[in-house]
BAVEXGU-218116 format. One record per residue (C-alpha): residue number from 1; residue in one letter; x, y, z. Coordinates in nm, 4 decimals, always signed. Layout:
<atom NUM, 'A', <X, Y, Z>>
...
# end
This chain:
<atom 1, 'E', <-1.0201, +0.9853, +2.6865>>
<atom 2, 'K', <-0.8255, +1.1823, +2.4136>>
<atom 3, 'N', <-0.5383, +1.3102, +2.6439>>
<atom 4, 'I', <-0.2532, +1.0802, +2.5725>>
<atom 5, 'P', <-0.0235, +1.1850, +2.8670>>
<atom 6, 'V', <-0.3017, +1.1315, +3.1131>>
<atom 7, 'L', <-0.3827, +0.7874, +2.9539>>
<atom 8, 'L', <-0.0142, +0.6857, +2.9733>>
<atom 9, 'G', <-0.0112, +0.7939, +3.3366>>
<atom 10, 'L', <-0.3178, +0.5897, +3.4210>>
<atom 11, 'L', <-0.1628, +0.2931, +3.2415>>
<atom 12, 'S', <+0.1596, +0.3371, +3.4530>>
<atom 13, 'I', <-0.0509, +0.3367, +3.7676>>
<atom 14, 'W', <-0.2329, +0.0281, +3.6576>>
<atom 15, 'N', <+0.0817, -0.1661, +3.5570>>
<atom 16, 'V', <+0.2686, -0.0868, +3.8774>>
<atom 17, 'S', <+0.0053, -0.0778, +4.1540>>
<atom 18, 'F', <-0.2534, -0.3359, +4.0205>>
<atom 19, 'L', <-0.0674, -0.5660, +3.7862>>
<atom 20, 'G', <+0.2657, -0.5626, +3.9733>>
<atom 21, 'Y', <+0.5028, -0.4748, +3.6883>>
<atom 22, 'P', <+0.7790, -0.2723, +3.8318>>
<atom 23, 'A', <+0.9279, -0.1429, +3.5054>>
<atom 24, 'R', <+0.8388, +0.0086, +3.1666>>
<atom 25, 'A', <+1.0549, +0.0141, +2.8526>>
<atom 26, 'I', <+1.0525, +0.3210, +2.6240>>
<atom 27, 'L', <+1.1351, +0.2205, +2.2743>>
<atom 28, 'P', <+1.1589, +0.5076, +2.0196>>
<atom 29, 'Y', <+1.2289, +0.3960, +1.6716>>
<atom 30, 'S', <+1.4121, +0.7190, +1.5893>>
<atom 31, 'Q', <+1.7667, +0.8175, +1.6620>>
<atom 32, 'A', <+1.6354, +1.1651, +1.7036>>
<atom 33, 'L', <+1.4676, +1.0475, +2.0245>>
<atom 34, 'E', <+1.7780, +0.8840, +2.1663>>
<atom 35, 'K', <+1.7636, +1.1077, +2.4874>>
<atom 36, 'F', <+1.3848, +1.0661, +2.5266>>
<atom 37, 'A', <+1.3994, +0.7401, +2.7650>>
<atom 38, 'P', <+1.6616, +0.9122, +2.9858>>
<atom 39, 'H', <+1.4569, +1.2272, +3.0037>>
<atom 40, 'I', <+1.1563, +1.0251, +3.0996>>
<atom 41, 'Q', <+1.3648, +0.8450, +3.3633>>
<atom 42, 'Q', <+1.4600, +1.1679, +3.5291>>
<atom 43, 'V', <+1.1194, +1.3180, +3.5069>>
<atom 44, 'S', <+0.9196, +1.0179, +3.6207>>
<atom 45, 'M', <+1.1566, +0.8370, +3.8619>>
<atom 46, 'E', <+1.2774, +1.1426, +4.0467>>
<atom 47, 'S', <+0.9174, +1.2628, +4.0910>>
<atom 48, 'N', <+0.7251, +0.9451, +4.1403>>
<atom 49, 'G', <+0.9628, +0.7097, +4.3030>>
<atom 50, 'K', <+0.8723, +0.8019, +4.6572>>
<atom 51, 'G', <+0.7653, +0.5383, +4.9178>>
<atom 52, 'V', <+0.5733, +0.7748, +5.1539>>
<atom 53, 'S', <+0.2819, +1.0093, +5.1138>>
<atom 54, 'I', <+0.3109, +1.3918, +5.1345>>
<atom 55, 'D', <+0.2470, +1.3478, +5.4953>>
<atom 56, 'G', <+0.5353, +1.1096, +5.5518>>
<atom 57, 'V', <+0.3136, +0.7998, +5.5889>>
<atom 58, 'P', <+0.4442, +0.4917, +5.4080>>
<atom 59, 'L', <+0.2384, +0.4025, +5.1099>>
<atom 60, 'P', <+0.0693, +0.0703, +5.1030>>
<atom 61, 'Y', <+0.1356, +0.0238, +4.7310>>
<atom 62, 'E', <+0.4239, +0.0820, +4.4854>>
<atom 63, 'A', <+0.4562, +0.4500, +4.3583>>
<atom 64, 'G', <+0.6545, +0.4941, +4.0385>>
<atom 65, 'E', <+0.8054, +0.2522, +3.7969>>
<atom 66, 'I', <+1.1563, +0.1820, +3.6683>>
<atom 67, 'D', <+1.1879, +0.3446, +3.3262>>
<atom 68, 'F', <+1.4518, +0.2440, +3.0773>>
<atom 69, 'G', <+1.4870, +0.2247, +2.7016>>
<atom 70, 'E', <+1.7016, +0.2608, +2.3925>>
<atom 71, 'P', <+1.6298, +0.3715, +2.0392>>
<atom 72, 'G', <+1.4881, +0.1002, +1.8086>>
<atom 73, 'T', <+1.7427, -0.1581, +1.6989>>
<atom 74, 'N', <+1.9942, -0.0697, +1.9662>>
<atom 75, 'G', <+1.7642, -0.2211, +2.2295>>
<atom 76, 'Q', <+1.6896, -0.5226, +1.9994>>
<atom 77, 'H', <+2.0460, -0.6326, +2.0575>>
<atom 78, 'S', <+2.0504, -0.6010, +2.4278>>
<atom 79, 'F', <+1.7428, -0.6161, +2.6514>>
<atom 80, 'Y', <+1.4738, -0.7225, +2.4134>>
<atom 81, 'Q', <+1.5823, -1.0925, +2.4692>>
<atom 82, 'L', <+1.4810, -1.0486, +2.8391>>
<atom 83, 'I', <+1.1468, -0.9043, +2.7391>>
<atom 84, 'H', <+1.0713, -1.1732, +2.4826>>
<atom 85, 'Q', <+1.1902, -1.4631, +2.6833>>
<atom 86, 'G', <+1.2142, -1.3764, +3.0407>>
<atom 87, 'R', <+0.9926, -1.1173, +3.2001>>
<atom 88, 'V', <+0.6749, -0.9312, +3.1400>>
<atom 89, 'I', <+0.7689, -0.5593, +3.1017>>
<atom 90, 'P', <+0.5085, -0.3233, +2.9572>>
<atom 91, 'C', <+0.6704, -0.1416, +2.6515>>
<atom 92, 'D', <+0.5853, +0.1972, +2.4934>>
<atom 93, 'F', <+0.6841, +0.1646, +2.1204>>
<atom 94, 'I', <+0.7204, +0.5037, +1.9515>>
<atom 95, 'G', <+0.7445, +0.5231, +1.5686>>
<atom 96, 'S', <+0.7355, +0.7975, +1.3209>>
<atom 97, 'A', <+0.5488, +0.8175, +0.9855>>
<atom 98, 'N', <+0.8245, +1.0026, +0.8046>>
<atom 99, 'S', <+1.1977, +1.0016, +0.8529>>
<atom 100, 'Q', <+1.3959, +1.3140, +0.9390>>
<atom 101, 'Q', <+1.6761, +1.1925, +0.7111>>
<atom 102, 'P', <+1.5060, +0.9754, +0.4329>>
<atom 103, 'I', <+1.7507, +0.7437, +0.2526>>
<atom 104, 'H', <+1.6643, +0.5305, -0.0417>>
<atom 105, 'L', <+1.9479, +0.3264, -0.1792>>
<atom 106, 'K', <+1.9628, +0.2589, -0.5439>>
<atom 107, 'G', <+1.8562, -0.0935, -0.6159>>
<atom 108, 'E', <+1.6941, -0.1331, -0.2707>>
<atom 109, 'V', <+1.3136, -0.2126, -0.2712>>
<atom 110, 'V', <+1.2476, -0.0290, +0.0478>>
<atom 111, 'S', <+1.3937, +0.2879, +0.2136>>
<atom 112, 'N', <+1.5923, +0.2753, +0.5304>>
<atom 113, 'H', <+1.2960, +0.4169, +0.7143>>
<atom 114, 'D', <+1.0580, +0.1519, +0.5868>>
<atom 115, 'E', <+1.3061, -0.1155, +0.7000>>
<atom 116, 'L', <+1.3042, +0.0438, +1.0407>>
<atom 117, 'M', <+0.9400, +0.0568, +1.0585>>
<atom 118, 'S', <+0.9145, -0.3055, +0.9642>>
<atom 119, 'N', <+1.1288, -0.3729, +1.2805>>
<atom 120, 'F', <+0.9035, -0.1418, +1.4810>>
<atom 121, 'F', <+0.5866, -0.3294, +1.3823>>
<atom 122, 'A', <+0.7470, -0.6759, +1.4182>>
<atom 123, 'Q', <+0.8616, -0.6380, +1.7825>>
<atom 124, 'P', <+0.5236, -0.5574, +1.9443>>
<atom 125, 'D', <+0.3577, -0.8217, +1.7148>>
<atom 126, 'A', <+0.6088, -1.0796, +1.8425>>
<atom 127, 'L', <+0.5585, -0.9763, +2.2067>>
<atom 128, 'A', <+0.1861, -0.9877, +2.1737>>
<atom 129, 'F', <+0.1416, -1.3136, +1.9776>>
<atom 130, 'G', <+0.4783, -1.4935, +2.0292>>
<atom 131, 'K', <+0.5789, -1.8078, +1.8456>>
<atom 132, 'T', <+0.4790, -2.1621, +1.8877>>
# end
């Protein structure tokens, strides 16, 4: 129950095989993780996207999901609209407590990292609760 990679793997199986969601968005709110989604694409989709068992028998269920993503606000200006208004796509939001390159502009109330994190928290909140 404390093994995050195993929990994420089980969630993936649940979302694809039982709930029928074919895709997952990986959304890191850190430019340092800009290559994380493509890495997960290669690792997951190459290994898990098979339609047959190890014995060559066709599987009676979907195996593997379509993984995609972009860092934070880059994705907000592209595919987030589809997620908010069009399709149910499970999303893995990844944030960081501290910035690798903290910037606090004189006269600004919040730092750039705090502003980014406000976007980070607002997106899953909007997806979970929507707007009437």
